[in-house]
N, C-alpha and C positions, 0 to 999 in steps of 0.2 A: 463453470458449466462446461467449458471446452475440455477440461481435465476429466470431468465425470463422463462425458459422452465417449471419449476415447476413440473418436472417428476422424478420418482424414478431412472430412468436410464439416465445417461449423459456421453457423450464421449467428452473430452476436445480436442481442436485442437492439432495436433501433436507437434507443437512447445511448447505449454503450457504444454502438457503431459511430454515432455522431461525435461522442467525446473522443474516441480514438482518432477520427479524422481530423478534428480541430486541434487536438493536442499532440499530433504525431511528431512534432519537432522537439518535444521535451527531451528525448534521449541525447540530442545534440549538446545539452548542457552538462551531461556527465560523461559522455564519450570522450576518448582521447582525440587529439587533433588529426592523427593519422587514420582514424577509424572511418568506416562507412556506416551510415544509418539508413536503413531501408524505409522509404516513405512512398505514399501514393503520388505526391506532387512535389518534386524537389524545387520547383519554381517558387514555392512559398517562402523559401529562404530570402528572396529579394524583398519581401514585405516585413521581414523580422527586424531589420535595423539593429542588429547586435552591436554593442559598443566596440570600437576598435581597441579600447584599452584592455580588453580581455584577450587579445591575441588571436592566433589561428584557431579554427574550430573544425570539428569532424565534417565530412562531406555527405550531404543527403543524396541518395541515389534511388532510382526507380527500378522496378522489375525489368522494364524495357532496356535500361542502361546495362544491367547485369547480363541480360540475354545477348546483348550486342557486344559487350566488352569483356565478358567473364573470363574467357580463355587467356586474356592478356593481363588479368589482375593478379597480384601476388597472393600467396596462400593466406587464408584468414580463418578465424574461429568464430562461430556463431554464438552470440550471447543474447538470447531473447529476454524481454522483460519478464516473462513467465514461461515455464516449460509446459507444453501440452502436446498431445499426439498430433493435433491439427497443425501447430506451428512447425514442429520438427518435420512433418511430412511435406509441408510447403517448401521448406528450405532444401530438403532432399531432392525434390523435383527441380528446384531452381539450380541446384548443383549439376544434376544430370543434363538439363537442357542448355546450360550456359558453358559448361566445362570449367567453371571456377573451382579451383582446389580448396574446398571448404571443409573445415573440421566441424562436424555437427554432433551435438550430444545425442546419445542413444535414448530412446524412450524406455523407461523402466515401468513395468506394470504396477510396481509398488507405489508409484507416484500418486495414483488415484486415492489409495488409502491414506498416504501421508498428507495429502492436501485437505482431507476432510476434518470436520470438527471432532470426530471421534478420536483422532490421533491427538488433537489439541487437548481434549479432556484427559487422555492418558498421560500426556506431558504434565498437565496440571497436578494430577494425582502424585506423580513421581517427584515433582518440585516440592510439594507440601511435605512428602516423606523425608526429603533431604534437608529442607529448611522449614521446620515446623513453626518458627518464629513468625511466619506470615499470618498465622492464626487459622481459625476454622473457616474454610471456604467450601460451600456445597458444590460438589462436582455435578456438571450438567447431566440430566437424565434423558436418555434417548427412547422415544416412543415410535413404534412401527405401525400403529393403527389408531383410528379415531377413538376407539374404546380405551386404549392405553393412555391417550391424551386426557380423556375425561377422568380416568382414575387418578392420574397424577395431579390434575388440577383440583381435585376434591380436597387434597391435603396440603396444597401449595400455600405459601405465604406471599401474598400479592404486594406489588406488581411483579409479573414475571415476563420473560422474553422467550418467545418461540423462535427457533432459528433453523433454517435449512442447513444441512451439513456442508453444502458447497455454495458459498456465496461470500461476498466481501464488500468492504467500504459501505457498510450500513444497509446493503441490500439483502433481501431474503429474511427480513426480521418482522415479527409480529409482537406487539406489546399488548399484554392482557392485564386488566385491572380487576377481573372477577372471573369466577368459574362459570358464570352464566354467559355463554357465548352468543353473540348476535350472528345473524346469517352470514354476514361478510367475513367474520372471523372463522366460522366453521368451514366456509368455502375455501378460505386461504389455507387452513390446515389440511383439508382434503386434497387440494391442489398440490401442496408441498409434498404430501405423502405419495401421491400418484407420480410426481416427477422424480423424487429422490429416495423414496422408500422409507424414510425416517425423518424425524425432526428432534431437536433437543429443546429441553425446557430448563431454564435456569433463573435464578433470582435476579431481579433488576436492582442494582445497587445505587446508593445515593452518591452519584459521581461528583468528584471534585476536579480531577484532572485526567484526561486521556494521555497516555504516553506509550512508547514502545522501546524495546531494546533491539538493535539491529546487529545481525551476525552474518558471517560468511563461512560456508562449508566447503572444504577443499576436496570432498569426496573420498578422502583417505583416512577419515576418522577424526580429523581436527576441525574444530569450530573456532573461528576468530571473532572476538567482539569488535564491532565497528563503531558503536556509539549509541547515544540516547536520542530519541525523537519525541518532542512534546507537541502534540497536535490537538486540533479542535474538530468537533463534529457538530452537525446539526442535531436538532432535538431527538430525532429518531435514529441517529447513528451514522448518517452519511458524512464522509470526510469533507472538510472545508479548508484546512490549511495547517501549517506548521510554524512554530516559533523558530526563527533563525538566530541562534546565539552560539557562543563557544560551548564546548562540552562541559567545561568547568561551571559556567553559569547555569546551564540546564540542570546539572547535577545539584547545584545549590538550591534551585527552585524545588526540586523533588525532596531534597534533604530537609527543607523547612517543614514538610509534612511528615516524613518517614524516618529521617536520620540517615546519615551517610553509611553507617555500618550495615543497616538492613538492605539498602540499595546494592551495596557490594555483595552481600551474601546472596541476594536473589539473582544477581547477574551470574555469579559462580554456579549456583544451583541450576539455573536455566541452561547455561553452557554445558554443564555435565549431562543433563537430560538430552539436549539436542545432539550431543556427540553420540549418545547411545541410540537414539531413534533415527536420526537423519545422517549422522556423520559419514557412514560408508555407503549410503544409498543415493545420496544427492550431492551434486556440485552446484553451488550458487548461493544467492542471498536468502536469508531467513529473517523475517520481521516478526517479533513476538509482541502482540498488543497486550497492554497492561492497563491498570486503572488505580488511581488513588481515590478512595471513597471514605465516607463516614459511616461507622457502624451505628447500632441503635443506642450506644452510649455516647455518641457524638465524638468518637475517637477516630483518628486517621488510620486507615488500613490500606494494604496493597493487595490487589488481585494480580498475581504474577503471570497468568497465562490465559487470557480471554480467547486468543486466536493465534495460530501460527500461519503466517503468510509465506508460502514457499515460492518466493519470487522477489524481484526487485520491488521496492515499495516507495510510496511517496515520502515516507520517513527517511529512507536511505537517500533519496534524491535531495531532501532538505539538508542532510548531513554534508553531502557533496557540494551543494550550492553554497553553504556557509564557508566550507574549507577553500573552495576555489575562487569565489567571487566577492566575498564580503570583506571589507576593511577590518583591521584588528579592533578598532574602537567603534565599530558599527554593530547594529542589531536590527532585526526586522521580522517580517513574516513572509512566508511563502503561501500564497492564497490561490485557490481555485474557486471562481465564482461562476454560477450558472444563471443565465437570464432567459426566461421562457420566451419573451417576445423578441422577434427579430429586430435588430437595430439598437436595442437597449444595451447590449454588450459593447458595441462600438461607441455609443454615447458615453458610457461609463469610462471606457478606455481613454477617450479624448479628454474627458474632464480630469482624470487622474494624471495624465501626461502634463496637462496645463498647470495643475496645482502643485505637482511634485517633480520638478526638474531633477535630472541626474547630476550628482557630484561624486568625484572620484578621489581616491587617495592612494598613491603608489599603484595605480592601475587596478585598484579594486573599488567596489561600490561602497561609498560612504553614506549616501542618502538618496532618496528619490524613488520613483516608480519605474520598474523595469519589467516590461511584458516579455514573457518567455516563448510565446507563440504569436503569430500574426492574428490580429483582430480585424475582421471586415464587417460589412453591413449584414452579412448572413451568419455571423458568428453568434453562438449562444454561450460559449465558455470563454473565460479569461483566466489564464494562468500567469501569475506575476509575483515579483518580489516588491514589497514595500519596505524600504530601508530608512533608518534614522539613527540618531546618536543613542537613543534609548529604545527599549521595547517593553510595552506594558503587559 
């Protein structure tokens, strides 16, 4: 939504704001030790209890620190989790007020279109043209009015999913099992059209496994493949966690459904399309969400481009977590849990700590429960690694 608004000021929804506050130390786990990570409260680091086995880490700093010390700090390049006009404007102001010699990415008006589901649908169409072995996949249909939605639903094969063009992590979705809409469903569609001007309608597939391919664009036309991400979602699509295993093992998991040859072919096709669409327009990470599903003949199929995330992703974080912190003979899960009631997150955190002590091998995690952000009595989110010798 910050990308869609394209304004210097942006207020995130309360639930998103709460998650951002509680999980603001997550970038410390993928930043380099000489980096600074901008947070609201650097004092939280004292509650993190990061294992000494992992060595030095990045420094969390506040806006106040930068305003006070900026002119004495060495030159640095800004790498936000995601690019928006709002975030870049904030860093530009910070640079002016502090005197810190920062290199800040320039806002490109094309980013608004590139972040939308319409561009993901275009990518899907081109991927299928390059690699027809993925099979027949219906491209999402975009509707600009309630009348167009009703018309599309009359001939749809249910269930279907309605999606806002600017949303992520399972938000902005409406599942429909019939063309006969109840009041709440009609209101959701009207609200989405009023907010964003259009919605997409696509078939709900018989999901077997969520996964993604992670890439990096250098802005000069080259896209680099960074790895696979196998993740889990809640029933309606909200992200809940990632499998932490070697890239070889993750690929073996997918190959058991699809075959290694198809996975490699899809990777190459996606890379080619991303280079055409994003390669010279954008510098940064790209996560392409995909799906293993069963068709009506009960055969395993791949959906090669459900969504393109033009930002650092939880999947990319999972790749880095495994590479940096997990022992060679270890596996596990990166999990984000939400607890609605205050105090429940801390209770769960303490129970997991007690039952799953940490064990290390050559300064890397072999097994145990590792919280990635502080958990207090007021916390609602827990971000953590659960590691063991095997991963189910």
